[in-house]
Backbone bond lengths (Angstrom), bond angles and torsions (degrees), N, CA, C in turn:
res aa  C-N    CA-C-N  psi(-1)  N-CA   C-N-CA  omega(-1)  CA-C   N-CA-C  phi
1 M - - - 1.456 - - 1.564 115.18 -
2 K 1.343 115.74 -38.56 1.451 119.95 174.94 1.397 113.58 -59.06
3 I 1.357 119.39 -41.39 1.532 122.35 -177.97 1.570 108.95 -62.42
4 G 1.354 118.91 -39.60 1.429 125.77 172.82 1.502 114.45 -54.90
5 I 1.329 115.09 -46.06 1.410 118.90 -178.18 1.534 113.12 -73.20
6 I 1.296 116.90 -34.51 1.450 122.80 178.82 1.545 105.50 -72.23
7 S 1.188 119.70 -39.44 1.517 120.68 -179.30 1.589 111.42 -64.16
8 F 1.354 108.62 -43.04 1.612 115.13 173.17 1.481 111.22 -58.35
9 G 1.341 109.32 -47.29 1.592 114.00 -179.74 1.527 112.17 -62.14
10 V 1.203 123.48 -38.93 1.490 130.83 172.46 1.530 107.09 -57.43
11 F 1.321 113.38 -51.61 1.506 116.71 -175.13 1.479 114.79 -64.51
12 L 1.375 119.28 -35.79 1.378 123.06 169.23 1.473 119.15 -66.70
13 M 1.338 120.23 -36.31 1.374 123.41 173.51 1.582 112.89 -66.44
14 T 1.420 114.49 -40.87 1.345 117.74 173.79 1.433 118.45 -63.20
15 W 1.396 114.73 -45.85 1.479 117.99 168.87 1.512 119.11 -49.91
16 G 1.364 116.69 -41.86 1.352 119.48 172.15 1.586 121.33 -53.26
17 F 1.400 108.74 -42.57 1.369 117.27 176.49 1.502 114.89 -71.73
18 L 1.338 119.21 -23.59 1.458 120.16 -179.54 1.425 112.17 -85.03
19 Q 1.264 121.30 -15.99 1.540 121.06 176.90 1.466 107.60 -79.59
20 A 1.379 119.11 132.29 1.356 125.77 175.59 1.499 115.94 -75.15
21 E 1.291 115.70 148.01 1.444 121.03 -179.50 1.508 112.12 -69.09
22 P 1.312 125.69 140.78 1.401 121.66 178.49 1.556 112.46 -61.50
23 Q 1.269 119.91 141.09 1.359 126.83 178.00 1.594 111.77 -103.36
24 T 1.323 114.27 160.85 1.535 114.49 -179.05 1.473 104.34 -132.98
25 I 1.373 117.03 129.54 1.471 118.80 178.93 1.490 101.24 -109.19
26 E 1.334 116.12 139.70 1.467 129.24 178.93 1.504 105.31 -110.16
27 M 1.346 117.20 125.70 1.491 120.93 -174.46 1.546 113.24 -128.92
28 D 1.334 117.21 146.30 1.491 121.32 166.88 1.594 99.38 -95.69
29 I 1.441 110.12 131.85 1.390 116.02 177.86 1.561 110.18 -121.17
30 E 1.250 115.88 125.52 1.468 120.13 -177.48 1.611 108.78 -105.14
31 G 1.305 111.99 146.60 1.418 119.57 171.09 1.524 110.03 104.52
32 M 1.383 124.37 3.87 1.357 119.74 -177.81 1.585 107.48 -96.54
33 T 1.344 111.68 135.97 1.541 118.10 -173.39 1.485 111.83 -120.01
34 C 1.351 119.75 -10.07 1.479 120.00 -177.39 1.504 108.10 -155.70
35 S 1.355 114.49 -177.70 1.409 122.30 -178.21 1.542 109.88 -75.05
36 A 1.337 122.41 -18.81 1.416 125.62 178.95 1.573 104.89 -71.62
37 C 1.289 117.22 -39.79 1.542 121.11 176.42 1.544 105.69 -56.13
38 S 1.270 121.26 -51.83 1.487 119.68 -178.81 1.505 109.56 -58.46
39 A 1.371 121.05 -45.29 1.285 125.94 -176.43 1.589 112.52 -60.62
40 I 1.252 115.76 -39.58 1.516 120.15 175.56 1.514 110.41 -64.29
41 I 1.269 121.81 -42.43 1.371 121.73 -176.06 1.505 110.22 -73.95
42 K 1.307 120.40 -39.89 1.518 124.12 171.06 1.498 110.67 -53.10
43 K 1.366 117.71 -47.14 1.399 119.34 -175.92 1.515 108.49 -65.42
44 K 1.268 119.37 -41.82 1.548 124.10 178.58 1.403 113.70 -59.58
45 L 1.378 114.97 -44.27 1.471 118.72 -176.02 1.543 113.13 -81.98
46 S 1.271 120.55 -18.68 1.462 122.36 -172.80 1.597 112.74 -53.50
47 P 1.339 115.34 -39.75 1.505 114.79 177.06 1.527 117.13 -59.22
48 L 1.396 112.48 -28.40 1.461 118.17 -175.26 1.527 112.65 -98.63
49 C 1.265 119.65 -16.86 1.521 125.03 -170.64 1.485 108.91 -120.45
50 S 1.269 114.42 142.93 1.496 124.07 172.33 1.567 108.16 -83.56
51 E 1.203 120.85 -24.51 1.496 126.13 178.18 1.488 111.28 -144.06
52 V 1.330 123.53 125.51 1.422 126.46 177.09 1.451 113.16 -126.38
53 S 1.325 120.55 136.59 1.414 120.31 178.88 1.621 101.44 -138.16
54 V 1.357 114.01 132.02 1.427 117.59 -179.37 1.567 107.81 -142.28
55 D 1.285 118.93 130.91 1.453 121.73 -176.33 1.560 108.55 -130.62
56 H 1.312 108.73 110.72 1.489 115.48 -173.27 1.639 110.63 -67.76
57 K 1.313 115.74 -31.34 1.459 115.50 175.36 1.525 119.24 -64.43
58 S 1.348 119.60 -35.61 1.360 126.24 -177.88 1.591 111.29 -94.78
59 G 1.372 111.93 -16.20 1.457 116.83 -172.80 1.460 115.74 65.00
60 H 1.410 116.58 26.29 1.448 119.74 177.62 1.458 108.18 -112.99
61 G 1.437 112.30 150.39 1.384 122.57 179.50 1.557 110.23 -142.04
62 S 1.323 124.33 143.41 1.385 130.21 167.45 1.449 116.72 -129.58
63 C 1.298 116.05 152.15 1.497 122.56 -175.04 1.558 106.33 -145.35
64 T 1.273 116.63 123.58 1.458 120.23 171.72 1.507 104.80 -100.80
65 Y 1.344 113.26 130.87 1.531 121.06 -173.26 1.534 106.75 -144.97
66 E 1.334 111.60 164.41 1.504 121.56 173.88 1.456 106.25 -92.33
67 S 1.395 113.31 117.60 1.469 117.18 -176.24 1.606 117.03 -70.27
68 E 1.257 111.90 -13.97 1.559 113.30 178.78 1.567 107.35 -84.89
69 K 1.353 118.14 -9.56 1.518 116.99 177.76 1.450 111.43 -114.32
70 V 1.296 119.85 -23.47 1.537 121.97 -174.21 1.511 109.45 -139.25
71 T 1.330 113.23 143.82 1.489 117.16 176.44 1.484 112.72 -106.86
72 Q 1.285 117.27 163.87 1.427 124.33 177.71 1.542 111.82 -58.01
73 D 1.318 116.65 -43.84 1.442 125.23 178.06 1.555 108.20 -59.08
74 Q 1.278 118.64 -42.25 1.498 121.46 178.49 1.475 111.49 -55.89
75 I 1.364 111.79 -47.50 1.519 118.48 -177.87 1.475 110.97 -64.52
76 L 1.388 120.49 -45.25 1.366 125.74 177.70 1.621 112.08 -62.37
77 D 1.194 113.24 -34.26 1.489 121.46 176.09 1.583 114.71 -65.95
78 V 1.281 105.88 -38.43 1.572 111.75 -179.62 1.577 109.94 -69.74
79 V 1.312 115.25 -36.55 1.521 121.30 -179.69 1.566 107.37 -69.03
80 S 1.315 112.41 -39.32 1.485 117.36 175.09 1.426 119.16 -64.21
81 S 1.404 114.48 -40.62 1.437 122.34 178.90 1.604 111.23 -69.83
82 A 1.388 112.16 -17.79 1.448 114.09 170.88 1.528 115.08 -81.54
83 G 1.228 113.15 -6.55 1.596 114.01 176.22 1.547 108.34 113.15
84 Y 1.258 125.80 1.45 1.470 123.21 -170.97 1.564 104.66 -121.37
85 K 1.330 112.14 158.99 1.483 120.11 174.10 1.459 113.36 -100.59
86 A 1.350 114.08 119.55 1.493 116.17 178.06 1.528 113.63 -118.41
87 T 1.282 117.11 133.94 1.553 121.43 179.07 1.539 107.63 -125.97
88 L 1.203 110.84 150.77 1.545 114.00 175.05 1.517 109.50 -59.90
89 E 1.339 117.04 134.26 1.438 122.34 179.17 1.452 108.32 -72.87
90 E 1.413 119.90 133.63 1.430 121.93 177.16 1.486 110.55 -68.71
91 P 1.282 124.98 140.02 1.524 125.77 174.35 1.515 107.56 -68.91
92 E 1.332 113.61 146.21 1.383 118.81 168.54 1.447 118.17 -55.50
93 P 1.304 128.95 136.21 1.474 128.13 -179.59 1.553 105.48 -69.99
94 A 1.338 112.63 140.02 1.531 119.12 176.71 1.491 108.30 -71.32
95 Q 1.336 111.46 143.87 1.494 115.59 -179.77 1.495 111.98 -115.86
């Protein structure tokens, strides 16, 4: 019985290492004029992302997703299909 418990424990530890860490994409989104625009994009991204944030005032959006299931291009395509232009946000230069 101890061998079975140990084997199961090793399996669980290995499974944890095989799962990828969630990734977050930061986007600039053009074409949003009101909070309804933000809500539309959030609704469209929700099936792909575990966390979604969209702000129509700043034109910024972020999406946390599982990289083994979803690609950045798929996320950008979903925003585009909703009628908005999304591009990857450029990282701040190091100082």
